[in-house]
A tleap script that builds the chain and sets N, CA, C and O, in Angstrom:
source leaprc.protein.ff14SB
mol = sequence {
  NVAL THR THR ASP VAL CYS GLN ASP CYS VAL
  VAL THR ALA GLY LYS VAL ILE VAL GLN ARG
  CYS PRO LYS GLU LYS VAL ALA ILE VAL TRP
  TYR ASP GLU CYS MET LEU SER TYR ALA ASN
  GLN SER PHE PHE SER THR MET ASP GLU SER
  PRO MET VAL PHE MET TRP ASN MET GLN ASN
  ILE THR GLU GLN ASP GLN PHE ASP GLN VAL
  LEU GLY ASP THR MET ASP ASP LEU ALA THR
  ARG ALA SER ASN ASP GLN SER ALA ASN GLY
  GLN TYR VAL LYS ARG PHE ALA THR GLU GLU
  ALA ASN PHE THR SER PHE GLN SER LEU TYR
  GLY LEU VAL GLN CYS THR PRO ASP LEU SER
  GLY ALA ASP CYS ASN ARG CYS ILE ARG VAL
  ALA ILE GLY LEU LEU PRO SER CYS CCYS
}
set mol.1.N position { 82.762 111.341 124.122 }
set mol.1.CA position { 83.279 110.604 125.238 }
set mol.1.C position { 83.175 111.496 126.465 }
set mol.1.O position { 83.154 112.726 126.405 }
set mol.2.N position { 83.112 110.782 127.583 }
set mol.2.CA position { 83.063 111.532 128.871 }
set mol.2.C position { 84.396 112.129 129.197 }
set mol.2.O position { 85.422 111.749 128.633 }
set mol.3.N position { 84.376 113.079 130.125 }
set mol.3.CA position { 85.608 113.714 130.584 }
set mol.3.C position { 86.561 112.657 131.123 }
set mol.3.O position { 87.748 112.656 130.798 }
set mol.4.N position { 86.044 111.775 131.933 }
set mol.4.CA position { 86.948 110.731 132.531 }
set mol.4.C position { 87.567 109.808 131.468 }
set mol.4.O position { 88.745 109.462 131.558 }
set mol.5.N position { 86.788 109.418 130.480 }
set mol.5.CA position { 87.325 108.615 129.346 }
set mol.5.C position { 88.395 109.329 128.609 }
set mol.5.O position { 89.450 108.767 128.314 }
set mol.6.N position { 88.122 110.622 128.295 }
set mol.6.CA position { 89.049 111.460 127.614 }
set mol.6.C position { 90.360 111.605 128.437 }
set mol.6.O position { 91.459 111.483 127.897 }
set mol.7.N position { 90.217 111.856 129.693 }
set mol.7.CA position { 91.421 112.059 130.573 }
set mol.7.C position { 92.236 110.767 130.649 }
set mol.7.O position { 93.464 110.803 130.565 }
set mol.8.N position { 91.555 109.620 130.808 }
set mol.8.CA position { 92.311 108.378 130.855 }
set mol.8.C position { 93.034 108.086 129.499 }
set mol.8.O position { 94.159 107.587 129.474 }
set mol.9.N position { 92.351 108.413 128.396 }
set mol.9.CA position { 92.968 108.231 127.105 }
set mol.9.C position { 94.193 109.123 126.924 }
set mol.9.O position { 95.221 108.678 126.413 }
set mol.10.N position { 94.081 110.357 127.337 }
set mol.10.CA position { 95.242 111.259 127.213 }
set mol.10.C position { 96.427 110.827 128.079 }
set mol.10.O position { 97.581 110.925 127.661 }
set mol.11.N position { 96.127 110.349 129.290 }
set mol.11.CA position { 97.188 109.826 130.215 }
set mol.11.C position { 97.901 108.638 129.506 }
set mol.11.O position { 99.128 108.567 129.436 }
set mol.12.N position { 97.058 107.712 128.985 }
set mol.12.CA position { 97.605 106.552 128.284 }
set mol.12.C position { 98.426 106.938 127.045 }
set mol.12.O position { 99.515 106.418 126.806 }
set mol.13.N position { 97.874 107.847 126.289 }
set mol.13.CA position { 98.571 108.311 125.076 }
set mol.13.C position { 99.916 108.984 125.412 }
set mol.13.O position { 100.915 108.822 124.711 }
set mol.14.N position { 99.888 109.744 126.517 }
set mol.14.CA position { 101.092 110.434 126.945 }
set mol.14.C position { 102.214 109.401 127.335 }
set mol.14.O position { 103.387 109.616 127.027 }
set mol.15.N position { 101.843 108.327 127.986 }
set mol.15.CA position { 102.825 107.290 128.313 }
set mol.15.C position { 103.342 106.616 127.047 }
set mol.15.O position { 104.541 106.389 126.886 }
set mol.16.N position { 102.415 106.306 126.160 }
set mol.16.CA position { 102.772 105.565 124.925 }
set mol.16.C position { 103.668 106.429 124.021 }
set mol.16.O position { 104.648 105.947 123.454 }
set mol.17.N position { 103.314 107.685 123.905 }
set mol.17.CA position { 104.119 108.577 122.956 }
set mol.17.C position { 105.494 108.740 123.463 }
set mol.17.O position { 106.427 108.809 122.663 }
set mol.18.N position { 105.691 108.809 124.764 }
set mol.18.CA position { 107.035 108.972 125.316 }
set mol.18.C position { 107.883 107.654 125.167 }
set mol.18.O position { 109.097 107.681 124.961 }
set mol.19.N position { 107.157 106.519 125.285 }
set mol.19.CA position { 107.879 105.254 125.096 }
set mol.19.C position { 108.263 104.991 123.636 }
set mol.19.O position { 109.373 104.542 123.347 }
set mol.20.N position { 107.346 105.270 122.737 }
set mol.20.CA position { 107.538 104.943 121.353 }
set mol.20.C position { 108.277 106.009 120.523 }
set mol.20.O position { 108.852 105.708 119.477 }
set mol.21.N position { 108.250 107.246 121.008 }
set mol.21.CA position { 108.874 108.353 120.284 }
set mol.21.C position { 109.775 109.191 121.263 }
set mol.21.O position { 109.600 110.406 121.354 }
set mol.22.N position { 110.685 108.576 121.953 }
set mol.22.CA position { 111.401 109.338 122.996 }
set mol.22.C position { 112.242 110.445 122.537 }
set mol.22.O position { 112.524 111.357 123.313 }
set mol.23.N position { 112.680 110.427 121.280 }
set mol.23.CA position { 113.605 111.468 120.837 }
set mol.23.C position { 113.056 112.270 119.650 }
set mol.23.O position { 113.785 113.029 119.012 }
set mol.24.N position { 111.754 112.090 119.364 }
set mol.24.CA position { 111.129 112.728 118.222 }
set mol.24.C position { 110.749 114.157 118.573 }
set mol.24.O position { 110.313 114.439 119.689 }
set mol.25.N position { 110.923 115.075 117.590 }
set mol.25.CA position { 110.468 116.484 117.791 }
set mol.25.C position { 109.022 116.602 117.454 }
set mol.25.O position { 108.374 117.551 117.893 }
set mol.26.N position { 108.471 115.672 116.684 }
set mol.26.CA position { 107.075 115.688 116.299 }
set mol.26.C position { 106.520 114.284 116.457 }
set mol.26.O position { 107.137 113.316 116.010 }
set mol.27.N position { 105.342 114.163 117.101 }
set mol.27.CA position { 104.734 112.840 117.278 }
set mol.27.C position { 103.241 113.004 117.425 }
set mol.27.O position { 102.761 114.060 117.837 }
set mol.28.N position { 102.508 111.965 117.088 }
set mol.28.CA position { 101.069 111.960 117.188 }
set mol.28.C position { 100.611 110.506 117.510 }
set mol.28.O position { 101.147 109.539 116.970 }
set mol.29.N position { 99.658 110.398 118.361 }
set mol.29.CA position { 99.053 109.123 118.773 }
set mol.29.C position { 97.552 109.287 118.680 }
set mol.29.O position { 96.984 110.232 119.228 }
set mol.30.N position { 96.890 108.333 117.961 }
set mol.30.CA position { 95.440 108.328 117.875 }
set mol.30.C position { 94.918 107.106 118.557 }
set mol.30.O position { 95.465 106.009 118.440 }
set mol.31.N position { 93.801 107.331 119.303 }
set mol.31.CA position { 92.976 106.280 119.810 }
set mol.31.C position { 91.514 106.621 119.427 }
set mol.31.O position { 91.223 107.705 118.921 }
set mol.32.N position { 90.614 105.659 119.686 }
set mol.32.CA position { 89.204 105.962 119.327 }
set mol.32.C position { 88.697 107.130 120.211 }
set mol.32.O position { 87.823 107.880 119.776 }
set mol.33.N position { 89.217 107.293 121.418 }
set mol.33.CA position { 88.672 108.314 122.311 }
set mol.33.C position { 89.439 109.628 122.322 }
set mol.33.O position { 88.914 110.621 122.825 }
set mol.34.N position { 90.675 109.678 121.783 }
set mol.34.CA position { 91.423 110.921 121.826 }
set mol.34.C position { 92.592 110.923 120.814 }
set mol.34.O position { 92.922 109.897 120.219 }
set mol.35.N position { 93.160 112.028 120.656 }
set mol.35.CA position { 94.350 112.196 119.839 }
set mol.35.C position { 95.297 113.072 120.644 }
set mol.35.O position { 94.879 114.075 121.223 }
set mol.36.N position { 96.550 112.705 120.682 }
set mol.36.CA position { 97.597 113.521 121.392 }
set mol.36.C position { 98.727 113.732 120.448 }
set mol.36.O position { 99.254 112.793 119.852 }
set mol.37.N position { 99.101 114.993 120.314 }
set mol.37.CA position { 100.227 115.342 119.418 }
set mol.37.C position { 101.058 116.403 120.049 }
set mol.37.O position { 100.579 117.189 120.866 }
set mol.38.N position { 102.377 116.429 119.649 }
set mol.38.CA position { 103.263 117.486 120.085 }
set mol.38.C position { 104.211 117.727 118.921 }
set mol.38.O position { 104.430 116.891 118.045 }
set mol.39.N position { 104.752 118.931 118.982 }
set mol.39.CA position { 105.750 119.331 117.919 }
set mol.39.C position { 106.611 120.454 118.473 }
set mol.39.O position { 106.242 121.136 119.429 }
set mol.40.N position { 107.762 120.627 117.848 }
set mol.40.CA position { 108.618 121.739 118.256 }
set mol.40.C position { 108.285 123.044 117.571 }
set mol.40.O position { 108.990 124.042 117.720 }
set mol.41.N position { 107.196 123.022 116.813 }
set mol.41.CA position { 106.696 124.250 116.181 }
set mol.41.C position { 105.114 124.268 116.351 }
set mol.41.O position { 104.479 123.216 116.427 }
set mol.42.N position { 104.541 125.461 116.405 }
set mol.42.CA position { 103.114 125.574 116.569 }
set mol.42.C position { 102.412 124.943 115.384 }
set mol.42.O position { 102.807 125.156 114.237 }
set mol.43.N position { 101.366 124.162 115.655 }
set mol.43.CA position { 100.564 123.563 114.562 }
set mol.43.C position { 99.093 123.986 114.708 }
set mol.43.O position { 98.235 123.473 113.990 }
set mol.44.N position { 98.803 124.885 115.601 }
set mol.44.CA position { 97.391 125.377 115.778 }
set mol.44.C position { 97.023 126.175 114.565 }
set mol.44.O position { 97.804 126.964 114.033 }
set mol.45.N position { 95.783 125.936 114.140 }
set mol.45.CA position { 95.150 126.639 112.986 }
set mol.45.C position { 95.928 126.391 111.686 }
set mol.45.O position { 95.847 127.184 110.749 }
set mol.46.N position { 96.651 125.327 111.640 }
set mol.46.CA position { 97.406 124.951 110.391 }
set mol.46.C position { 96.872 123.572 109.952 }
set mol.46.O position { 96.841 122.618 110.729 }
set mol.47.N position { 96.460 123.509 108.696 }
set mol.47.CA position { 95.953 122.264 108.124 }
set mol.47.C position { 97.100 121.436 107.701 }
set mol.47.O position { 98.052 121.955 107.119 }
set mol.48.N position { 97.055 120.132 107.974 }
set mol.48.CA position { 98.041 119.179 107.596 }
set mol.48.C position { 97.354 117.926 107.086 }
set mol.48.O position { 96.590 117.310 107.830 }
set mol.49.N position { 97.588 117.536 105.879 }
set mol.49.CA position { 96.878 116.365 105.307 }
set mol.49.C position { 97.547 115.032 105.710 }
set mol.49.O position { 97.077 113.966 105.311 }
set mol.50.N position { 98.597 115.084 106.467 }
set mol.50.CA position { 99.225 113.877 106.916 }
set mol.50.C position { 99.682 114.048 108.357 }
set mol.50.O position { 99.913 115.186 108.763 }
set mol.51.N position { 99.823 113.023 109.136 }
set mol.51.CA position { 99.577 111.637 108.809 }
set mol.51.C position { 98.086 111.322 108.706 }
set mol.51.O position { 97.250 112.139 109.092 }
set mol.52.N position { 97.752 110.140 108.186 }
set mol.52.CA position { 96.385 109.731 108.005 }
set mol.52.C position { 96.180 108.385 108.700 }
set mol.52.O position { 97.094 107.575 108.856 }
set mol.53.N position { 94.975 108.207 109.090 }
set mol.53.CA position { 94.551 106.909 109.692 }
set mol.53.C position { 93.313 106.459 108.949 }
set mol.53.O position { 92.363 107.228 108.804 }
set mol.54.N position { 93.308 105.217 108.473 }
set mol.54.CA position { 92.156 104.647 107.798 }
set mol.54.C position { 91.586 103.524 108.663 }
set mol.54.O position { 92.320 102.700 109.209 }
set mol.55.N position { 90.304 103.515 108.768 }
set mol.55.CA position { 89.601 102.421 109.447 }
set mol.55.C position { 88.479 101.922 108.508 }
set mol.55.O position { 87.752 102.717 107.911 }
set mol.56.N position { 88.364 100.625 108.399 }
set mol.56.CA position { 87.394 100.129 107.360 }
set mol.56.C position { 86.736 98.885 107.927 }
set mol.56.O position { 87.183 98.231 108.869 }
set mol.57.N position { 85.590 98.623 107.232 }
set mol.57.CA position { 84.784 97.442 107.524 }
set mol.57.C position { 84.962 96.532 106.328 }
set mol.57.O position { 84.773 96.936 105.180 }
set mol.58.N position { 85.331 95.286 106.622 }
set mol.58.CA position { 85.635 94.341 105.518 }
set mol.58.C position { 84.378 93.643 104.927 }
set mol.58.O position { 84.495 92.740 104.098 }
set mol.59.N position { 83.218 94.065 105.357 }
set mol.59.CA position { 81.983 93.409 104.792 }
set mol.59.C position { 81.810 93.823 103.305 }
set mol.59.O position { 82.080 94.963 102.928 }
set mol.60.N position { 81.374 92.907 102.524 }
set mol.60.CA position { 81.081 93.179 101.090 }
set mol.60.C position { 79.786 93.923 100.910 }
set mol.60.O position { 78.844 93.726 101.679 }
set mol.61.N position { 79.720 94.765 99.920 }
set mol.61.CA position { 78.535 95.509 99.572 }
set mol.61.C position { 77.922 94.822 98.312 }
set mol.61.O position { 78.616 94.607 97.318 }
set mol.62.N position { 76.629 94.489 98.378 }
set mol.62.CA position { 76.043 93.856 97.244 }
set mol.62.C position { 75.536 94.763 96.174 }
set mol.62.O position { 75.430 94.366 95.013 }
set mol.63.N position { 75.208 96.021 96.555 }
set mol.63.CA position { 74.790 96.979 95.579 }
set mol.63.C position { 75.740 98.176 95.578 }
set mol.63.O position { 75.439 99.244 96.111 }
set mol.64.N position { 76.888 97.953 94.962 }
set mol.64.CA position { 78.017 98.911 95.030 }
set mol.64.C position { 77.635 100.319 94.479 }
set mol.64.O position { 78.009 101.326 95.080 }
set mol.65.N position { 76.926 100.393 93.393 }
set mol.65.CA position { 76.512 101.698 92.822 }
set mol.65.C position { 75.665 102.496 93.822 }
set mol.65.O position { 75.916 103.676 94.068 }
set mol.66.N position { 74.686 101.843 94.373 }
set mol.66.CA position { 73.760 102.493 95.310 }
set mol.66.C position { 74.570 102.904 96.601 }
set mol.66.O position { 74.372 103.982 97.161 }
set mol.67.N position { 75.434 102.040 97.009 }
set mol.67.CA position { 76.245 102.346 98.189 }
set mol.67.C position { 77.163 103.586 97.931 }
set mol.67.O position { 77.267 104.476 98.776 }
set mol.68.N position { 77.802 103.613 96.778 }
set mol.68.CA position { 78.696 104.737 96.413 }
set mol.68.C position { 77.884 106.013 96.389 }
set mol.68.O position { 78.380 107.052 96.828 }
set mol.69.N position { 76.631 105.981 95.885 }
set mol.69.CA position { 75.783 107.172 95.847 }
set mol.69.C position { 75.444 107.662 97.241 }
set mol.69.O position { 75.581 108.847 97.548 }
set mol.70.N position { 74.999 106.742 98.081 }
set mol.70.CA position { 74.623 107.067 99.495 }
set mol.70.C position { 75.854 107.595 100.238 }
set mol.70.O position { 75.772 108.585 100.964 }
set mol.71.N position { 76.977 106.933 100.052 }
set mol.71.CA position { 78.212 107.326 100.743 }
set mol.71.C position { 78.636 108.731 100.315 }
set mol.71.O position { 78.951 109.576 101.153 }
set mol.72.N position { 78.641 108.975 98.979 }
set mol.72.CA position { 79.029 110.252 98.459 }
set mol.72.C position { 78.141 111.409 98.955 }
set mol.72.O position { 78.618 112.473 99.350 }
set mol.73.N position { 76.829 111.142 98.910 }
set mol.73.CA position { 75.876 112.164 99.348 }
set mol.73.C position { 76.059 112.450 100.896 }
set mol.73.O position { 76.013 113.597 101.341 }
set mol.74.N position { 76.257 111.393 101.642 }
set mol.74.CA position { 76.401 111.482 103.098 }
set mol.74.C position { 77.677 112.243 103.452 }
set mol.74.O position { 77.669 113.175 104.256 }
set mol.75.N position { 78.760 111.819 102.833 }
set mol.75.CA position { 80.090 112.499 103.116 }
set mol.75.C position { 80.049 113.951 102.730 }
set mol.75.O position { 80.580 114.795 103.452 }
set mol.76.N position { 79.424 114.271 101.593 }
set mol.76.CA position { 79.319 115.680 101.101 }
set mol.76.C position { 78.555 116.498 102.188 }
set mol.76.O position { 79.004 117.577 102.575 }
set mol.77.N position { 77.462 116.002 102.647 }
set mol.77.CA position { 76.623 116.673 103.639 }
set mol.77.C position { 77.414 116.874 104.920 }
set mol.77.O position { 77.391 117.956 105.506 }
set mol.78.N position { 78.126 115.815 105.362 }
set mol.78.CA position { 78.896 115.872 106.605 }
set mol.78.C position { 80.037 116.927 106.501 }
set mol.78.O position { 80.280 117.693 107.433 }
set mol.79.N position { 80.704 116.934 105.363 }
set mol.79.CA position { 81.829 117.886 105.180 }
set mol.79.C position { 81.265 119.311 105.275 }
set mol.79.O position { 81.856 120.179 105.917 }
set mol.80.N position { 80.140 119.533 104.641 }
set mol.80.CA position { 79.549 120.908 104.718 }
set mol.80.C position { 79.115 121.246 106.096 }
set mol.80.O position { 79.367 122.360 106.555 }
set mol.81.N position { 78.464 120.331 106.797 }
set mol.81.CA position { 77.982 120.607 108.158 }
set mol.81.C position { 79.141 120.862 109.080 }
set mol.81.O position { 79.125 121.841 109.825 }
set mol.82.N position { 80.164 120.001 109.055 }
set mol.82.CA position { 81.238 120.153 110.046 }
set mol.82.C position { 82.025 121.433 109.763 }
set mol.82.O position { 82.427 122.114 110.707 }
set mol.83.N position { 82.257 121.780 108.505 }
set mol.83.CA position { 83.039 122.982 108.201 }
set mol.83.C position { 82.310 124.261 108.420 }
set mol.83.O position { 82.928 125.320 108.524 }
set mol.84.N position { 80.958 124.191 108.497 }
set mol.84.CA position { 80.136 125.406 108.770 }
set mol.84.C position { 79.604 125.431 110.187 }
set mol.84.O position { 78.814 126.316 110.516 }
set mol.85.N position { 79.995 124.507 111.035 }
set mol.85.CA position { 79.551 124.330 112.387 }
set mol.85.C position { 79.874 125.584 113.231 }
set mol.85.O position { 81.018 126.035 113.279 }
set mol.86.N position { 78.858 126.123 113.882 }
set mol.86.CA position { 79.066 127.232 114.824 }
set mol.86.C position { 78.120 127.142 115.984 }
set mol.86.O position { 77.003 126.648 115.826 }
set mol.87.N position { 78.516 127.591 117.119 }
set mol.87.CA position { 77.702 127.603 118.250 }
set mol.87.C position { 76.653 128.765 118.138 }
set mol.87.O position { 76.717 129.586 117.223 }
set mol.88.N position { 75.747 128.796 119.047 }
set mol.88.CA position { 74.782 129.882 119.030 }
set mol.88.C position { 75.344 131.251 119.151 }
set mol.88.O position { 74.835 132.193 118.543 }
set mol.89.N position { 76.370 131.385 119.911 }
set mol.89.CA position { 76.984 132.721 120.061 }
set mol.89.C position { 78.215 132.948 119.220 }
set mol.89.O position { 78.876 133.982 119.313 }
set mol.90.N position { 78.519 131.929 118.370 }
set mol.90.CA position { 79.696 132.099 117.454 }
set mol.90.C position { 81.040 131.980 118.071 }
set mol.90.O position { 82.046 132.177 117.389 }
set mol.91.N position { 81.107 131.657 119.365 }
set mol.91.CA position { 82.356 131.604 120.087 }
set mol.91.C position { 83.065 130.267 120.010 }
set mol.91.O position { 84.292 130.217 119.924 }
set mol.92.N position { 82.261 129.121 120.042 }
set mol.92.CA position { 82.857 127.816 120.042 }
set mol.92.C position { 82.489 127.069 118.829 }
set mol.92.O position { 81.304 127.001 118.506 }
set mol.93.N position { 83.417 126.499 118.126 }
set mol.93.CA position { 83.154 125.720 116.908 }
set mol.93.C position { 83.551 124.280 117.183 }
set mol.93.O position { 84.663 124.022 117.643 }
set mol.94.N position { 82.669 123.354 116.909 }
set mol.94.CA position { 82.983 121.904 117.149 }
set mol.94.C position { 83.743 121.232 115.974 }
set mol.94.O position { 84.603 120.370 116.149 }
set mol.95.N position { 83.362 121.689 114.795 }
set mol.95.CA position { 83.997 121.040 113.573 }
set mol.95.C position { 83.780 119.534 113.614 }
set mol.95.O position { 84.712 118.745 113.461 }
set mol.96.N position { 82.504 119.155 113.828 }
set mol.96.CA position { 82.163 117.731 114.039 }
set mol.96.C position { 80.792 117.478 113.420 }
set mol.96.O position { 79.929 118.345 113.557 }
set mol.97.N position { 80.530 116.381 112.765 }
set mol.97.CA position { 79.241 116.100 112.307 }
set mol.97.C position { 79.075 114.592 112.147 }
set mol.97.O position { 80.021 113.899 111.772 }
set mol.98.N position { 77.857 114.073 112.434 }
set mol.98.CA position { 77.555 112.695 112.264 }
set mol.98.C position { 76.238 112.565 111.487 }
set mol.98.O position { 75.423 113.488 111.489 }
set mol.99.N position { 76.034 111.439 110.836 }
set mol.99.CA position { 74.813 111.224 110.123 }
set mol.99.C position { 74.531 109.752 109.995 }
set mol.99.O position { 75.446 108.941 109.850 }
set mol.100.N position { 73.225 109.399 110.050 }
set mol.100.CA position { 72.809 108.002 109.743 }
set mol.100.C position { 71.969 108.129 108.436 }
set mol.100.O position { 70.978 108.858 108.395 }
set mol.101.N position { 72.380 107.423 107.410 }
set mol.101.CA position { 71.700 107.415 106.126 }
set mol.101.C position { 71.152 106.008 105.834 }
set mol.101.O position { 71.750 104.994 106.195 }
set mol.102.N position { 69.987 105.993 105.165 }
set mol.102.CA position { 69.424 104.740 104.822 }
set mol.102.C position { 70.082 104.233 103.516 }
set mol.102.O position { 70.039 104.879 102.469 }
set mol.103.N position { 70.698 103.026 103.646 }
set mol.103.CA position { 71.311 102.377 102.481 }
set mol.103.C position { 70.205 101.477 101.849 }
set mol.103.O position { 69.961 101.550 100.644 }
set mol.104.N position { 69.588 100.689 102.622 }
set mol.104.CA position { 68.400 99.916 102.189 }
set mol.104.C position { 67.361 100.123 103.286 }
set mol.104.O position { 67.610 100.832 104.262 }
set mol.105.N position { 66.184 99.494 103.117 }
set mol.105.CA position { 65.156 99.673 104.097 }
set mol.105.C position { 65.521 99.104 105.482 }
set mol.105.O position { 64.925 99.484 106.490 }
set mol.106.N position { 66.492 98.204 105.520 }
set mol.106.CA position { 66.922 97.640 106.825 }
set mol.106.C position { 68.423 97.775 107.112 }
set mol.106.O position { 68.932 97.196 108.072 }
set mol.107.N position { 69.143 98.565 106.249 }
set mol.107.CA position { 70.580 98.781 106.472 }
set mol.107.C position { 70.888 100.279 106.462 }
set mol.107.O position { 70.450 101.035 105.595 }
set mol.108.N position { 71.652 100.656 107.455 }
set mol.108.CA position { 71.993 102.074 107.580 }
set mol.108.C position { 73.533 102.280 107.315 }
set mol.108.O position { 74.335 101.364 107.499 }
set mol.109.N position { 73.878 103.450 106.900 }
set mol.109.CA position { 75.265 103.848 106.740 }
set mol.109.C position { 75.436 104.898 107.827 }
set mol.109.O position { 74.627 105.817 107.953 }
set mol.110.N position { 76.513 104.751 108.621 }
set mol.110.CA position { 76.789 105.728 109.698 }
set mol.110.C position { 78.070 106.474 109.290 }
set mol.110.O position { 79.072 105.849 108.943 }
set mol.111.N position { 78.029 107.778 109.333 }
set mol.111.CA position { 79.121 108.585 108.993 }
set mol.111.C position { 79.536 109.594 110.073 }
set mol.111.O position { 78.687 110.099 110.808 }
set mol.112.N position { 80.804 109.879 110.165 }
set mol.112.CA position { 81.335 110.856 111.124 }
set mol.112.C position { 82.505 111.470 110.494 }
set mol.112.O position { 83.364 110.799 109.923 }
set mol.113.N position { 82.543 112.819 110.603 }
set mol.113.CA position { 83.742 113.615 110.191 }
set mol.113.C position { 84.081 114.526 111.319 }
set mol.113.O position { 83.204 114.962 112.064 }
set mol.114.N position { 85.371 114.825 111.456 }
set mol.114.CA position { 85.808 115.736 112.509 }
set mol.114.C position { 87.089 116.412 112.158 }
set mol.114.O position { 88.006 115.793 111.618 }
set mol.115.N position { 87.160 117.695 112.464 }
set mol.115.CA position { 88.378 118.467 112.369 }
set mol.115.C position { 88.717 118.971 113.790 }
set mol.115.O position { 87.861 118.974 114.675 }
set mol.116.N position { 89.933 119.379 113.981 }
set mol.116.CA position { 90.227 120.050 115.220 }
set mol.116.C position { 89.574 121.422 115.194 }
set mol.116.O position { 89.575 122.077 114.152 }
set mol.117.N position { 89.024 121.872 116.300 }
set mol.117.CA position { 88.202 123.106 116.306 }
set mol.117.C position { 89.052 124.366 116.035 }
set mol.117.O position { 88.472 125.436 115.849 }
set mol.118.N position { 90.368 124.294 116.005 }
set mol.118.CA position { 91.159 125.482 115.720 }
set mol.118.C position { 91.287 125.754 114.241 }
set mol.118.O position { 91.770 126.822 113.865 }
set mol.119.N position { 90.866 124.815 113.363 }
set mol.119.CA position { 90.996 125.028 111.942 }
set mol.119.C position { 89.870 125.945 111.452 }
set mol.119.O position { 88.780 125.947 112.024 }
set mol.120.N position { 90.124 126.703 110.424 }
set mol.120.CA position { 89.056 127.547 109.827 }
set mol.120.C position { 88.082 126.612 109.131 }
set mol.120.O position { 88.400 125.456 108.850 }
set mol.121.N position { 86.893 127.129 108.860 }
set mol.121.CA position { 85.907 126.332 108.137 }
set mol.121.C position { 86.438 125.909 106.767 }
set mol.121.O position { 86.220 124.770 106.353 }
set mol.122.N position { 87.129 126.804 106.055 }
set mol.122.CA position { 87.657 126.475 104.757 }
set mol.122.C position { 88.700 125.365 104.816 }
set mol.122.O position { 88.676 124.436 104.008 }
set mol.123.N position { 89.621 125.468 105.783 }
set mol.123.CA position { 90.649 124.391 105.938 }
set mol.123.C position { 90.022 123.042 106.360 }
set mol.123.O position { 90.445 121.985 105.892 }
set mol.124.N position { 89.018 123.093 107.244 }
set mol.124.CA position { 88.303 121.937 107.649 }
set mol.124.C position { 87.668 121.262 106.455 }
set mol.124.O position { 87.813 120.054 106.268 }
set mol.125.N position { 86.973 122.027 105.656 }
set mol.125.CA position { 86.308 121.528 104.509 }
set mol.125.C position { 87.255 120.902 103.520 }
set mol.125.O position { 86.986 119.825 102.988 }
set mol.126.N position { 88.391 121.585 103.264 }
set mol.126.CA position { 89.375 121.078 102.348 }
set mol.126.C position { 89.934 119.782 102.820 }
set mol.126.O position { 90.072 118.842 102.036 }
set mol.127.N position { 90.265 119.700 104.097 }
set mol.127.CA position { 90.854 118.467 104.703 }
set mol.127.C position { 89.914 117.326 104.562 }
set mol.127.O position { 90.330 116.254 104.123 }
set mol.128.N position { 88.669 117.489 104.907 }
set mol.128.CA position { 87.668 116.404 104.816 }
set mol.128.C position { 87.460 115.997 103.349 }
set mol.128.O position { 87.342 114.810 103.046 }
set mol.129.N position { 87.418 116.935 102.485 }
set mol.129.CA position { 87.232 116.570 101.083 }
set mol.129.C position { 88.424 115.835 100.496 }
set mol.129.O position { 88.248 114.992 99.616 }
set mol.130.N position { 89.635 116.132 100.958 }
set mol.130.CA position { 90.797 115.320 100.580 }
set mol.130.C position { 90.579 113.896 101.043 }
set mol.130.O position { 90.764 112.966 100.258 }
set mol.131.N position { 90.192 113.694 102.298 }
set mol.131.CA position { 89.962 112.364 102.822 }
set mol.131.C position { 88.864 111.653 102.106 }
set mol.131.O position { 88.965 110.449 101.869 }
set mol.132.N position { 87.801 112.358 101.745 }
set mol.132.CA position { 86.670 111.759 100.982 }
set mol.132.C position { 87.202 111.295 99.625 }
set mol.132.O position { 86.835 110.212 99.170 }
set mol.133.N position { 88.018 112.047 98.995 }
set mol.133.CA position { 88.654 111.733 97.756 }
set mol.133.C position { 89.485 110.475 97.801 }
set mol.133.O position { 89.678 109.818 96.778 }
set mol.134.N position { 89.976 110.135 98.967 }
set mol.134.CA position { 90.796 108.943 99.143 }
set mol.134.C position { 89.947 107.658 99.332 }
set mol.134.O position { 90.448 106.547 99.158 }
set mol.135.N position { 88.699 107.825 99.679 }
set mol.135.CA position { 87.832 106.677 99.970 }
set mol.135.C position { 87.845 105.654 98.870 }
set mol.135.O position { 88.014 104.481 99.203 }
set mol.136.N position { 87.686 105.954 97.595 }
set mol.136.CA position { 87.661 104.935 96.570 }
set mol.136.C position { 88.956 104.122 96.476 }
set mol.136.O position { 88.932 102.961 96.068 }
set mol.137.N position { 90.040 104.704 96.839 }
set mol.137.CA position { 91.371 104.016 96.658 }
set mol.137.C position { 91.793 103.259 97.941 }
set mol.137.O position { 92.552 102.291 97.886 }
set mol.138.N position { 91.287 103.721 99.073 }
set mol.138.CA position { 91.769 103.126 100.343 }
set mol.138.C position { 90.819 102.041 100.873 }
set mol.138.O position { 91.244 101.101 101.544 }
set mol.139.N position { 89.533 102.192 100.560 }
set mol.139.CA position { 88.600 101.340 101.310 }
set mol.139.C position { 87.647 100.570 100.431 }
set mol.139.O position { 86.812 99.818 100.935 }
savepdb mol mol.pdb
quit
């Protein structure tokens, strides 16, 4: 997202979080463009498997076994890439990866995984793999 879109999202999230959670010590708001969270304790570089947000597509899959294979391979690759992500100088880590995989000759599967950049590679990998493990039961 652009800087302006991010800034607008954070401003909106800030207003919403104060309205909906006025007396909470810990709160988090997710939008497609940003995430805003606060707590009365430091949460930087600390992995937390909750809360979770699931988004899904309600379309049916005709070839479930093939889809499961493509999905599993894609998510495994994305988890590895995001958790091993490093900049050229090793100073900035994005902890983000996307992929387009061919499901059929005319259908694609789009994948995205993301961790906050303050997490270690090992924690990022573990968090993504926990989420991947939930895919069969949630979606």
